[in-house]
C-alpha positions, 0 to 999 in steps of 0.5 A: 940871480947872474950878474948883471952885465951876462944879460947883455951877451945875445945867448941870455935873450928869450926867444919869445923877445927874439920876437922883435927886430932891435932897434936901428943904432938911430934910435938906439942913440937917441935911447941910450942919452935919455937914459944917461939923463934919467935912467932907467925909468923901465926895469929889465924884465926876467923870464926862465933866467933870461930877458924877456924885455928890455934888450935895447935897454941893455944894449943902451946901457952897455953904450953908454957905459952904464952900470946895472944892479940887481933891482934893475931888473925884475922877474915876469909874472904872467897875470894871466899873460903868455910870455909872447903876449907880454910881449907884443902889449910892451913892445908892440904897441910902445914902438911904431913897427912897419906894417910888413915888419909886423906880419914878419912878426906874426910870420915866425908865431905862425908855429906856436899858433900851429903847434896847439891847432887842431887839424881840423880834420884829414885833408883831401888826395889835393890839398897840402895842409902846412901850419899856416893852414891848420885851424884851431878849435874855434876854426880860425887859420893859424896864420889868421891867429898870429895876424890878429895878435900883432895886428890893428897897433897902427899903420895898417892891419894885417892879414893873413893872407900877408902872413903866409906871403912872408913865410912862403917867400922864406921857404923859397928863399931856403930852397934856392939856398938864397939870401932869408928874407924874413929876417931882413922883413922883421928889422925893416931893411926888406920890405914885401914887395922886393922880397918877392921881387928878389924871388921871383929874380931867382926863379925867372932865371933857373926856369925862364918864364917862357919855358915855364909858362909854354911860350905865354908867360903871364904879361899883358902881351902875349908876343903872338911874333916870339920864336917860343911862342911860333914854337909851340905853335909849329908843335901844335901844327904839326899835331894838326890844330890849325887853320881858320874858318873858311880854310877849313872847309875846302881849301883857300875858298868856301861855298856857303849854303846861300850861294855865296862864295867866301875867302880864307879868314882869321885863324884862331891861335891855339897857343892862346887857347892851350894858356886859357885852359891851361890858367882858367880852367879846372883840370878835366872843367867843362867848355861852353863855346857860344860863337865856335866857329872852326876846331882849334878851341874845341881840339885843343880843350881835348887834348888838355883832357876837358870837355868842350860843347862848342855851338856854331850857326854853319853846318858845313862847318859843325861838320868839317869840325867833327871830321878833324877830329875824328881824324885826330881821334878827339872827342870835343862836341859841336852842336849846329845851332843858333846861340842867340836860340840857347834857350828856346831850342834848346841846344844844351841840357837846361841845367848844363854848368860850365866851368869857363866860356871861352869864344871870340866873336865875329868883328861884326863886318870886318869878315864875311863867314856866310850869307846866313841870316843868323850868322852875326857877321851877316847883320846890317848895323854896329848898333843891331850887333851889339844887340846880337851879341847881348842875346848870346850871351845873356843866354850863355853867362847863365850856365857859367858856374859860380867863380867861373870864367869868361875869357873872350878874343874881340878887335877895334873895328873901323866904320865902313860907311860913307860919311864915318869912313874910318872911325872906331866903333869902340868894339872893345869897349863896348865888349867891356862894357856889356858883361859889366851890363851882366854882372861880371866882374872885370879881371885882366885884359891882355893884348895879343900882338899878332902877325904882321901878315900885310901891316907892312904894305898897309903901312905906306896908306899911313901918310895918305889916312893917317890910320894906324895899322893893326897888329893885335887883338884884345883877350878880355877876362871877367870871373862871375862874381865879385870877390877877387881873392875867394874866387881866385882861390876858388880856381887855384884848389879847383886846378888840383882837383879832378872832376 
C-alpha cells in the first residue's frame, strides 16, 4: 500500500466520505486528545485506494503528530452494503448532525438515486422533471429515497420537500453567481432558513417584488395607497375597468325598481382582483361570484382569460355589467337571480364546478344597494343577515372544486342600534367561523389598506367618540380541503395547465 501519511491529503479521500461534513475544530481537538491518550481505536477504512471512513481521525492524528502504520488501515468489505450505505451506518449514527445538515447530505445523494431511477413515464408538456422528481421502480422520488437514507436518526425526520428546498436554494445561488449554500448547510455554518433569506434577498434586489407582482406583493398588507398599486389601478381604469355599484348605473345616483334612490357606493379594486386571479386560480380556470354586484371582478377575469360567472339580484346592474363588457369586447357571464335560491332556481348547472369562488358580500347595513327584498343590504337584523350569507355559501361551496380556493373581501361593521351604537359586530370573525362550519380550511388573511378618502375629516370626531376610523378591509382565503401541502402543490401544477 501507499505510505500512510499520503491519506491525510484531501485528494485521497473518497467521494462517498466527502458527503459528510468534517468535524468542527473544537470537536476535532477533543478527538485528537482522546487518540493521544488511548490510541487509535478504529482503523481507517480504504476503498478504491482512497479513505472511505476516518478523515477526521487522520486529521486528529496529524494535529498531534501521531504516526500511523499499515496496521491502522483496513480495506472496505461490503458485506452486502454499498459504499454510501456504509458511510451512513458508520457516520450518521455516530455523529450528532443537525436536521439541516442531514438534509444537505441527502441533497447531494439525490443524483446517485436519480441515476439508477426509472423516469416513471414521459412527462407532460407542462411538467419539467428534474432529478429530484424522477421515480424509482417502486414509484418513489429520488429526493424521497435520499431523505429516507439520512432520516430518522435523531433530531427530527428529514422530509423530501426539505431536500428539494436545499437543491432549489443551491441552484438559485448558482444562477445568481452567489456564494454556494449547500456546502455551508452541510458544515452546519448556515441554516436552511438563513440560506432562504440570503437567496430571497438576491431576488428582491434584482427584481423588486412590487414589480414582479404587479403592484401587489404577497404580504399580509395590500397597500392600495402605494405608488405601484395606484399605477396599476390607473392602467385598469384606462381599459375601462372601474366604477362602483350604483355609480355604474347612472352617474352618481340610481333609482331602484322599487322607487328608492341611492348614492354611489364602494368600488371594487381591480388590482386586488388581478392578484387573486393570478395566484389563486389556474390558467383558463372557472370563477364563481355568487354576490357579483358591479362589473369589475368579471371584467378583470375576462381580461385574464378566465371563465367568470356572477350572480346578481338587481336586473339593472346585470344589464349595466353586460353593457360594459360588450363595449370592451369581453364575455364574462352575469346571471340575474337570488343566490339563496342557487340550487332551486338552477342559476348555474347542477353539475357545474368552479376552480375559485371570489366575491365580496354587502357589509350588512353599511351601504344600501337597492330596496329589493333579496338584496342582503336590506335585511333588518345582523343575525338574519348572517343566516342569509350561510344560505348563499352553503350552496355555492358545493360547486367549488376539491382543492379550490374561496376568497372573500369583508370589513368590520358598527352597530347602528340606539342601545348598542358604535359597537362592532365582529363580521370578520363571524365570516371565518361560517366558512369553517362549511368545512373549508382557513389559509390566508390580509389587510386591504384602502384610500383615506374622508377619513381625515372623521378622525376629528375621535376625541368625542373614541372610535378609530376604518381605513382598511379584510381579504380572507379558504381552501376546500385540509392538506395544505397537497392542495397548494395541486394549484401550482394546475396553474401551468391549459384547460
